[in-house]
C-alpha positions in Angstrom: 13.2 102.3 -65.9 10.7 99.5 -65.5 8.4 99.2 -68.5 5.6 97.3 -66.7 4.2 96.8 -63.3 5.6 93.7 -61.5 4.4 91.6 -58.7 6.6 89.2 -56.8 5.8 85.6 -57.8 4.8 84.2 -54.5 1.3 83.6 -53.0 1.9 86.0 -50.1 2.6 89.0 -52.2 0.3 90.8 -54.6 0.2 94.2 -52.9 2.2 97.4 -53.3 4.2 97.3 -56.5 6.6 100.0 -55.2 7.8 98.2 -52.1 11.5 97.6 -51.9 11.0 93.8 -52.2 9.0 94.2 -55.4 11.4 96.6 -57.0 14.4 94.3 -56.1 12.8 91.3 -57.7 11.8 93.3 -60.7 15.3 94.5 -61.2 16.6 90.9 -60.9 14.3 89.9 -63.7 14.9 92.9 -65.9 17.4 91.2 -68.2 15.6 87.8 -68.3 13.6 86.6 -71.3 9.9 87.1 -71.0 8.2 83.9 -70.0 4.9 82.5 -71.1 1.9 84.8 -71.4 -0.3 84.1 -68.4 -2.8 85.9 -66.1 -2.9 86.6 -62.4 -6.1 87.1 -60.4 -6.6 90.4 -58.5 -9.6 91.5 -56.3 -12.5 93.2 -58.1 -11.5 96.6 -56.5 -7.8 96.4 -57.4 -6.6 100.1 -57.6 -4.4 99.6 -60.7 -7.2 98.1 -62.9 -7.6 101.2 -65.0 -3.8 101.1 -65.9 -3.4 97.4 -66.7 -4.7 95.0 -69.3 -7.4 93.1 -67.4 -11.0 91.8 -67.5 -13.4 90.1 -65.1 -12.9 86.5 -64.4 -16.3 85.6 -65.8 -19.2 87.5 -67.3 -21.5 87.4 -64.3 -22.5 91.1 -64.0 -26.2 90.3 -63.7 -25.5 88.2 -60.6 -24.0 91.1 -58.7 -21.3 88.7 -57.5 -17.8 89.8 -56.4 -15.8 88.7 -59.4 -12.0 88.9 -59.4 -10.1 90.5 -62.2 -7.9 88.5 -64.7 -4.7 90.6 -65.3 -2.5 89.7 -68.2 1.3 89.6 -68.4 4.5 87.6 -68.8 5.8 85.3 -66.2 9.4 85.7 -65.1 11.6 83.7 -62.6 10.8 86.0 -59.7 8.0 88.3 -60.8 4.9 88.5 -63.0 5.2 91.5 -65.4 1.7 92.9 -66.1 0.8 94.6 -69.4 -0.1 98.2 -69.4 -3.1 99.3 -71.4 -1.9 100.3 -74.9 1.3 98.2 -74.7 -0.1 95.3 -76.7 -2.2 95.4 -79.9 -3.7 91.9 -79.3 -7.3 91.5 -78.3 -8.3 90.0 -74.9 -9.9 86.9 -76.5 -6.6 85.9 -78.2 -4.6 86.6 -75.1 -7.0 84.6 -72.9 -6.8 81.6 -75.2 -3.0 81.7 -75.1 -2.9 82.2 -71.3 -5.3 79.2 -70.8 -3.1 77.0 -73.0 0.0 78.0 -71.0 -1.9 77.6 -67.7 -2.5 73.9 -68.6 1.2 73.3 -68.3 1.4 74.5 -64.7 1.2 71.7 -62.1 -0.4 72.1 -58.7 -0.9 69.9 -55.7 -4.4 68.8 -54.9 -5.3 67.9 -51.3 -8.6 66.3 -50.2 -9.9 67.7 -46.9 -12.5 65.8 -45.0 -14.5 67.5 -42.2 -17.6 66.4 -40.4 -19.8 68.8 -42.4 -18.1 68.6 -45.8 -15.4 67.1 -48.0 -13.6 69.5 -50.3 -10.4 69.7 -52.4 -7.7 72.4 -52.3 -5.4 73.1 -55.2 -2.2 74.8 -54.0 1.6 74.7 -54.3 2.0 77.1 -57.1 1.7 80.9 -57.6 -0.9 80.3 -60.2 -3.0 77.7 -58.3 -6.0 80.0 -57.9 -5.9 80.7 -61.7 -6.5 77.0 -62.4 -10.2 78.0 -62.0 -9.8 79.0 -65.7 -8.1 75.8 -66.8 -10.8 73.7 -68.4 -8.5 70.6 -68.7 -7.7 70.7 -65.0 -11.3 71.2 -64.0 -12.5 68.4 -66.2 -10.1 66.1 -64.5 -11.5 67.3 -61.1 -15.0 66.6 -62.4 -14.0 63.0 -62.8 -13.0 62.9 -59.2 -15.6 65.1 -57.6 -18.8 65.4 -59.8 -20.4 66.8 -62.9 -21.1 70.2 -61.2 -18.4 71.8 -59.1 -18.6 74.6 -56.6 -15.3 76.5 -56.8 -13.9 79.4 -54.8 -10.7 81.5 -55.0 -10.9 83.4 -51.7 -7.1 84.0 -51.7 -4.1 84.0 -54.0 -2.4 80.6 -54.3 -5.4 78.4 -53.5 -8.4 77.0 -55.4 -11.2 75.4 -53.4 -13.5 72.8 -55.0 -16.4 70.6 -53.9 -19.4 68.8 -55.4 -22.1 71.4 -56.0 -24.8 68.7 -56.1 -25.2 68.5 -52.3 -27.5 69.3 -49.5 -28.0 73.0 -48.8 -26.2 72.8 -45.5 -23.2 71.3 -47.2 -23.0 74.1 -49.8 -23.5 76.5 -46.9 -20.5 75.0 -45.2 -18.4 75.5 -48.3 -19.5 79.1 -48.6 -18.6 79.6 -44.9 -15.1 78.2 -45.5 -14.5 80.4 -48.6 -15.8 83.5 -46.7 -13.7 82.7 -43.7 -10.5 82.5 -45.7 -11.4 85.6 -47.6 -12.1 87.7 -44.5 -8.9 86.5 -42.8 -7.0 88.1 -45.7 -3.7 86.5 -44.6 -0.7 88.3 -46.0 -2.8 90.4 -48.3 -3.8 87.5 -50.5 -7.5 88.3 -50.5 -9.3 87.7 -53.9 -13.1 87.0 -53.7 -15.6 85.4 -51.3 -17.8 84.3 -54.3 -18.5 80.6 -54.9 -18.7 79.8 -58.6 -20.5 76.9 -60.3 -18.4 75.0 -62.9 -19.8 72.6 -65.5 -17.7 70.8 -68.2 -14.6 72.7 -67.1 -16.1 76.2 -67.4 -17.7 78.7 -65.0 -21.4 78.8 -65.6 -22.8 80.7 -62.6 -22.7 81.6 -58.9 -23.8 79.4 -56.1 -26.8 80.8 -54.3 -27.2 78.8 -51.0 -30.6 78.7 -49.3 -31.4 80.6 -46.2 -30.5 77.6 -44.1 -28.0 78.8 -41.4 -24.4 78.0 -42.3 -22.2 76.3 -39.7 -20.2 78.7 -37.7 -16.5 78.6 -38.9 -15.3 79.4 -35.4 -17.1 76.3 -34.1 -15.0 74.0 -36.1 -12.0 76.4 -36.3 -11.8 75.5 -40.0 -9.7 78.3 -41.1 -7.3 78.2 -38.1 -7.1 74.4 -38.3 -6.5 74.1 -42.0 -4.6 77.1 -43.2 -2.4 78.5 -40.4 
């Protein structure tokens, strides 16, 4: 009997926990030692939220933004074993601190993407790449490369998008359009959030609110198709 809900540890799978693939991977990991405490992002409307130990990515309730959930659990070779509510006596603050410390040890690839309308960076190459939005040390390193105020998006599992938030309105609109396009595509069920967050000194401080200037049409540049297929 499985004592926790498992998700397969790859960026293309965070859907039905009862699928044969999920159950097979969970059984393979059943006798392995629990790995580090980490968290995995899920969409705001994730159906299992009431059963699992989780909290919003950031306290942005007043903004009305679509904020992903941070779900806690132990990493295993093939799966991520989430904690059920009531299974752990620890408070969320202590768990978050430990998870962030463990997240810092996870390496990701960072790719610079240059388009006519915008230059942005994509962190990828690891199941927990999107979760690096909660890694202050990683984000501070990106500040040094990009700027003091970052625009950050996690439209899908496995990727974190970053750009300089101190930019012309049309540039931020282009970044919002990219994040929205990837989110709406929802490739392989990886969808997380279309929201673009603001990051200062390695921490989420708000949500980007682009002006009413029209955003470039994603289809015109075929951004999503060109970059992510």
